[in-house]
ROKOL-233797 format. One line per 8 residues: number of its first residue (from 1); their letters; for each residue z, x, y of C-alpha. Coordinates in pm, 1 decimal. Layout:
% ROKOL-233797
NUM> a> Z/X/Y; ...
This chain:
% ROKOL-233797
1> xxxxxxxx> -4454.8/4862.2/1526.6; -4596.9/4552.5/1676.5; -4324.2/4284.8/1727.2; -4553.3/4014.1/1600.0; -4593.7/4209.0/1275.7; -4215.8/4237.4/1241.0; -4170.5/3862.2/1293.2; -4452.0/3788.8/1048.3
9> xxxxxxxx> -4295.2/4017.9/789.8; -3933.1/3909.6/821.3; -3956.5/3548.3/920.7; -3789.1/3441.2/591.6; -3460.6/3632.1/666.9; -3289.0/3378.9/901.3; -3358.1/3062.7/692.0; -3248.3/3248.8/376.3
17> xxxxxxxx> -2935.0/3358.0/545.2; -2856.6/3004.7/665.1; -2933.9/2869.7/316.8; -2704.9/3129.8/161.9; -2423.5/3043.1/396.0; -2463.5/2674.6/320.7; -2472.2/2737.0/-43.0; -2166.4/2963.6/-22.1
25> xxxxxxxx> -1974.0/2690.9/172.0; -2067.8/2436.5/-99.6; -1971.8/2682.7/-367.0; -1629.1/2739.2/-213.6; -1571.4/2372.9/-189.1; -1681.3/2311.9/-545.5; -1455.0/2584.8/-676.8; -1167.5/2448.5/-468.5
33> xxxxxxxx> -1226.8/2104.4/-607.4; -1264.0/2236.7/-966.0; -940.4/2439.5/-925.3; -752.0/2126.6/-801.0; -687.6/2247.8/-456.9; -872.2/1954.2/-305.5; -728.9/1698.0/-536.1; -504.5/1544.5/-270.8
41> xxxxxxxx> -796.1/1520.3/-25.7; -1015.8/1351.3/-292.1; -738.4/1108.7/-375.4; -676.8/1032.6/-11.2; -1050.9/956.8/33.2; -1044.4/737.0/-272.6; -744.7/545.8/-124.7; -923.3/502.6/203.2
49> xxxxxxxx> -1240.1/356.4/40.6; -1024.2/108.1/-160.3; -830.2/4.3/152.1; -1155.1/-55.7/342.0; -1285.7/-272.0/49.6; -960.8/-465.8/69.5; -1013.6/-535.2/446.6; -1359.9/-682.7/361.0
57> xxxxxxxx> -1220.7/-901.4/83.6; -925.9/-1024.6/296.1; -1152.9/-1095.0/594.5; -1361.7/-1314.3/365.5; -1052.8/-1492.5/229.9; -938.9/-1557.7/594.2; -1276.6/-1694.1/681.0; -1256.1/-1935.8/373.8
65> xxxxxxxx> -901.5/-2040.4/478.2; -1016.5/-2104.0/837.0; -1305.0/-2323.9/713.6; -1067.8/-2509.0/479.9; -819.4/-2577.8/754.1; -1088.5/-2703.9/981.4; -1217.0/-2939.7/702.8; -866.2/-3073.0/624.3
73> xxxxxxxx> -787.7/-3120.9/988.5; -1105.2/-3328.3/1031.5; -1018.2/-3536.5/721.8; -670.9/-3584.5/867.1; -828.7/-3711.3/1184.6; -1035.0/-3960.4/973.5; -717.8/-4070.3/803.2; -820.7/-3950.2/454.8
81> xxxxxxxx> -546.3/-3692.1/395.5; -178.1/-3664.9/487.3; -7.4/-3437.7/731.7; 134.7/-3225.9/454.4; -212.6/-3116.3/350.2; -280.5/-3008.7/712.4; 43.3/-2819.7/727.7; -27.4/-2655.4/388.9
89> xxxxxxxx> -373.2/-2543.2/503.3; -220.8/-2413.3/826.5; 25.5/-2200.2/637.2; -248.4/-2063.5/407.7; -450.4/-1968.8/708.4; -157.8/-1786.3/864.5; -97.9/-1594.9/540.9; -458.6/-1489.6/518.6
97> xxxxxxxx> -454.9/-1376.0/878.0; -136.9/-1167.7/814.0; -303.8/-1030.5/512.3; -600.7/-906.7/725.7; -361.7/-744.5/976.6; -178.1/-577.7/692.6; -500.8/-445.7/543.0; -607.4/-306.5/880.9
105> xxxxxxxx> -281.0/-126.9/913.1; -316.1/15.6/565.5; -665.9/154.1/655.9; -508.2/331.3/954.3; -230.9/474.8/738.9; -488.6/594.5/488.2; -692.5/757.4/756.2; -386.7/948.1/871.9
113> xxxxxxxx> -305.1/1051.5/510.6; -669.0/1176.8/464.0; -638.8/1381.4/782.8; -315.8/1521.5/668.4; -445.8/1606.1/318.6; -750.9/1791.7/479.1; -527.1/1986.2/702.9; -295.3/2099.1/414.6
121> xxxxxxxx> -533.4/2220.1/151.7; -337.8/2486.0/-22.3; -444.1/2844.7/-21.8; -582.1/3008.8/-336.5; -241.2/3150.0/-425.1; -36.6/2841.6/-337.9; 67.4/2573.6/-584.1; -201.5/2297.4/-640.9
129> xxxxxxxx> -129.5/1940.6/-522.0; -69.5/1825.2/-879.0; 172.6/2106.2/-941.2; 359.4/2019.0/-615.2; 372.8/1658.2/-719.3; 514.1/1746.2/-1066.9; 779.2/1951.5/-894.9; 874.9/1663.5/-675.5
137> xxxxxxxx> 891.1/1429.7/-979.7; 1109.0/1679.8/-1163.5; 1344.5/1714.9/-862.5; 1388.7/1327.4/-852.6; 1454.1/1328.3/-1228.3; 1704.8/1607.5/-1199.1; 1886.2/1418.2/-915.8; 1918.5/1124.3/-1153.0
145> xxxxxxxx> 2036.5/1334.8/-1440.9; 2333.8/1449.8/-1245.8; 2480.9/1098.9/-1280.5; 2419.8/1125.4/-1659.5; 2574.0/1469.0/-1700.3; 2846.4/1507.7/-1446.7; 3175.3/1344.1/-1558.8; 3299.2/1318.1/-1199.6
153> xxxxxxxx> 2986.7/1136.9/-1079.7; 3001.5/904.5/-1389.2; 3356.6/805.4/-1292.5; 3281.1/769.7/-911.5; 2949.1/581.2/-960.6; 2949.0/401.2/-1291.8; 2675.5/162.7/-1179.1; 2426.3/455.1/-1184.2
161> xxxxxxxx> 2436.5/457.2/-1562.2; 2483.3/83.2/-1619.1; 2150.6/-70.7/-1711.2; 2289.4/-409.9/-1637.1; 2275.0/-334.9/-1279.7; 1939.5/-456.9/-1136.4; 1893.3/-147.2/-920.2; 1949.9/84.0/-1208.7
169> xxxxxxxx> 1713.2/-110.6/-1435.5; 1449.7/-95.0/-1161.1; 1490.4/287.5/-1141.9; 1444.2/320.4/-1512.2; 1132.8/120.3/-1501.4; 993.3/320.6/-1223.8; 1081.4/628.3/-1419.7; 885.6/508.9/-1723.4
177> xxxxxxxx> 596.2/418.0/-1501.8; 592.7/762.6/-1328.6; 601.5/943.3/-1671.0; 303.6/733.8/-1795.8; 109.4/812.7/-1472.4; 191.9/1181.3/-1520.7; 58.6/1189.3/-1882.5; -258.5/1008.8/-1760.3
185> xxxxxxxx> -333.2/1254.1/-1484.8; -251.2/1558.8/-1695.5; -505.0/1437.1/-1960.0; -774.2/1390.6/-1696.2; -719.2/1504.2/-1341.7; -915.0/1253.0/-1124.6; -856.5/1148.3/-771.4; -765.4/792.7/-885.3
193> xxxxxxxx> -518.2/930.3/-1138.1; -363.1/1162.0/-892.1; -324.8/879.2/-635.2; -160.0/645.6/-901.8; 73.1/924.5/-998.6; 161.9/1005.1/-635.4; 239.5/640.8/-564.7; 452.8/619.3/-879.9
201> xxxxxxxx> 656.2/926.8/-777.8; 702.3/770.9/-430.4; 810.1/442.1/-592.1; 1054.1/640.9/-816.1; 1205.2/808.7/-520.8; 1263.9/480.5/-346.0; 1403.9/329.4/-658.9; 1656.2/609.4/-693.6
209> xxxxxxxx> 1756.0/571.5/-327.1; 1819.4/196.5/-380.0; 2014.8/261.3/-697.7; 2232.4/522.0/-527.6; 2296.2/285.1/-233.5; 2392.7/8.0/-466.5; 2629.6/231.3/-650.3; 2791.8/340.6/-327.2
217> xxxxxxxx> 2831.9/-26.6/-229.4; 3000.5/-110.7/-553.3; 3227.2/197.0/-512.4; 3320.9/71.4/-163.5; 3154.9/359.0/16.8; 2863.3/189.3/192.2; 2810.5/-153.2/351.5; 2605.2/-404.7/171.0
225> xxxxxxxx> 2261.7/-520.3/306.7; 2282.9/-857.2/133.2; 2328.7/-1026.4/481.7; 1990.8/-879.5/586.9; 1816.4/-1018.8/282.0; 1982.1/-1349.2/328.8; 1872.6/-1357.3/696.3; 1514.7/-1286.0/597.0
233> xxxxxxxx> 1518.2/-1564.6/343.6; 1657.8/-1799.0/602.5; 1397.9/-1699.3/840.9; 1122.6/-1767.2/585.8; 1273.8/-2107.7/502.1; 1304.1/-2198.7/869.1; 933.4/-2119.4/918.0; 844.2/-2351.4/632.7
241> xxxxxxxx> 1077.8/-2616.0/773.8; 915.3/-2588.5/1106.1; 564.2/-2644.2/948.1; 689.4/-2939.6/754.5; 855.0/-3091.4/1071.4; 529.9/-3042.2/1262.8; 342.2/-3224.3/988.0; 593.8/-3500.6/997.3
249> xxxxxxxx> 560.2/-3540.5/1369.1; 182.9/-3551.2/1350.7; 207.8/-3820.2/1084.3; 453.8/-4036.0/1284.0; 236.5/-3993.5/1603.5; -66.8/-4107.8/1406.2; 113.8/-4417.1/1286.0; 245.1/-4488.7/1630.0
257> xxxxxxxx> -110.1/-4454.7/1774.9; -250.6/-4698.5/1526.7; 12.3/-4956.0/1604.2; -62.1/-4927.8/1975.3; -434.5/-4992.3/1933.0; -526.9/-5339.1/2050.8; -638.7/-5560.3/1765.8; -986.8/-5703.3/1777.6
265> xx> -936.5/-6089.1/1741.5; -1295.1/-6169.6/1792.3
């Protein structure tokens, strides 16, 4: 048979095969999304978009703070505002610049989480991300319940069941929030809902860790970290004191300069 006739008769085979392959890939992805296998990926992508929007908003806030600082510094040079206003504007600008750096770091972390979620999409027979997250939530709750049900643990660590302890109260609040997020995502499994539930479970795990550490401190089994918190507070206060001192020095220098100016007696 003439090769040209074969090409003319079967030209549609290759495009159809490519289209079928593409449709098949989209179909697999759609089924994976519908089954919940890609829920963690969709949630990570949702988080990344939100973090990127936060960067844009914080950059704008830093730009506004920079303009405000320039305006107030100019008014200070004209003698219309005090040094405390300049120091306050400078602190605000520094805070906004730190916010921008933190937002950029959050974007990088979200990008890593998205890559990890893409690399760990479960197989068809493996537990879905929501099922794994529920299992993690239940493991944390079971870990807490040991302090409620084991008499030996109750005697050794009474702070774990004492709601007057701030760390214990914080855990109970985190537990209530995690349960609420779980009910929400089970009613409607969305990327945003899964993301909120995942973060709530992570917060719950951290709250339980803090409560356990505090209970061990009260039982005399672990060193307290209060000195670290006090050091951080002292550092923050010293930074504010430095800003205030700088403003006072600027004000004193301005007064001294005004006194040194020769008077115009003419």
